N, C-alpha and C positions, 0 to 999 in steps of 0.2 A: 357434460355439465358438472358431474360429480368430481371429475378430475380437476376442473378449473377451481371448484370450491376448495379442493384439497390443496392446490398450489397456493391459493390465497391464505388459507389457514397456516400452511407451512411458512410462508413469507412473514406472516404476523408473528409466529412463534420465533422466527429467526431474529426479527427486530427486538423482541423481548429479551432473547438470549444475549444479543449484542449489548443491549442496555445494561444487563447484569455484568457481562464480561468486562466491559470497559468502564465500569463505575469506579473502580479503584486501580491501584498499580497492579494488583493481582488479577482483578477482574475488569480492568481497562475502561475508563469513564464515558461510555456512550449513553445518552439519555434521549428521550423523545423531545426534550426542550430545544435541541439544536434546530436552528431555522432552516427552512427550505428556501431554495432560490429557483428562479426560472431558467437557470443556465442549463445548456446541454452538457452531458457528461463528456469528460476529456476523451479524445479519439484514441483508440487502441493502437499500440505500436507493436503488438505481438500477433502471432498466428491464431487462428480460431481454435476452439477447444478440441476440435477433431484431430488436431496435430499434437495434442498433449501426450506425454509419456505415461501410459497406463500401467500401474503395477500388475504383476502377473497373477496375483491372488487378490480376492475381494478384501476390502477394509470396512470396518464399522466406524462410522462417524457419529459422535454425540452432538447435542445442540451447540456446544461451545466450539467444537471442531468445525461444524458447518458455518457458524457465524464468523469465525476467524477467517476461513477461506473466502467467504462471500464479501468480506470487507477488504481483505488484503488485495484481491484481484483488481478492484477499481482504484485502490491506492497506488498499486504498481503501474497501472495503465496511465494514471495522471502523471506519475513521475517520469515515465517513458516519453510522454508527450512533451514534458518540460525539456528533457534531454534532447529530443528531436529538434525542438525549437532553437535550442542553443547552438545547434550545428550551423545555423545561418547567421549567428551573431558573434561579435568579438567577445572573448572571455579570457580570463586568466589561464595561462597554460596548465598550471597544476590542477585547476578546477576542471578543465576540459578532460585531462587524463583521468581524473577520479570519476567523472560522469561516464566516461567510456567503460570503466570497470563496473560501475553500478548498472549500466545498461545490460552488459553481458550477464551479470548475476541475476538481475530481475527477469530477463527473458527465460533463463534456465529455470528459475524458481516458479515462474508462471506455468511452465509446462508441468512441473512437479505438482503444483497445487491443483491444476485442472485434472491431472492424472489421478490424484487422490479422490477428487469429486466423482470422476467416472468410475473408479474402483469401488466407491461407496454407493454407487447408483443414485447419486444426488444431482439434480439439475442445477446448473448455474443460474442464479437469480440475481438480477441487478436491484437488490432491495434498497440500495443507497442512492439511487438516481435522484439528483436534485438536492441531496443533502450536502451541507457544508460542515465538514468534520475535521478534527485535528489531524494533521499530516496528509490531508487530501489536497492535491494540486487541482484546483478547479479551472474551468474555462475562464472565469473572471481573473484568476491569478495569471493565467497565460496571456490574457489580453493586456493586463497591466505590464507584463514583461515585454510584450511586443511594442508597447508605447514608450517604454523606458529608453532613455538615452544610452548610447554605447558605454558611457562612463559608469552608468548605474547597473548594467546588466549583470556583471559578475556578483556584486553584493546581493542583488535581489534574488538571483538564481540560487546562490549559496544559502540564503535564508530559507527559501522554499524547500530545498532538498534537505537541509538540516532538520527542519520540522518533520519532514517525511521520514527520514532515517530514525530520528528519536522516537516518534510515535510507533514505528514498526517494532523497535526494541521493546516498548511497553506492551504492545499487543502479543508479541512472542512470549513474554514472561507470563502473561495471563493464560495463553494457550497451554504452556507447559504445566501450569498449576491446575487448571480446570478442564483441560482437554481429556479426551478418552482414547483416541487412536494413538497407539505407540508409534506408528509410522509418521503421523502428522506432528506429534510432539517432538520426535527426533528431528524432523525437518525444521520445526520452529526453533529448536536449539541451534541448528546450523545457521539459520537466517539471523538469529539474534547476534551470534558471534560475528557474522559478516557485516551487519549493519553497525555494530559497535566499532569494528575496525575502520569502517568507512567514515564514521563520525570523527574518530581520532585523526584520520588522515585529513579530513575536511578542516578541522579546527587547527591543525598544525602544518598546513601546507605553506611553503615559503612565501607565496604572494598573497596570503590571507591578510586582511586588514588587522592592524593591531589596536586592541581596545585601549582607550585613554585611561590613565590611572583613575580608579574610583568609578569608572563607567561600566 
């Protein structure tokens, strides 16, 4: 009973930390004002945390570190569900190639993130279940994509993945500013660089739609 109360307290603290971390570009704007939905969380496309690559030495995670990982994991799982869904739909060739690279990077980074949680002796908590947050690919988004015509698929998928990549960059900046673990801050730096490069590729791919002048 005491252990359950402890987990609830910890989850509450994490939500508070996330609200602080995401409130600005340094501390990334998550607040309790974001609405809840009745949707199920996106299905995971990665192995269970038991398969995570665990660092050989323990790490110390502060509240910002903890909140960063607990948010990035469901964000990554939503993005992977989106990429999986695109496997069965027609899409622009350059977008498909980019999403394949994003998938590989996300799967590797998920192992690293879960490994750091394990090394910090911190349980993985789905504190964002049912939340609709910036950069999060929700089941509702996936349902809309499934219902979209073939002609709309690429533009809709590109918009969703762009929001995800851009928000991940913001979160990584916040972690590097307010995080405590040198190991996680270094990982956040590498993730930020990877996402920025992917954003550049996404926006400059040869078959990307060209914005109208002044649009």
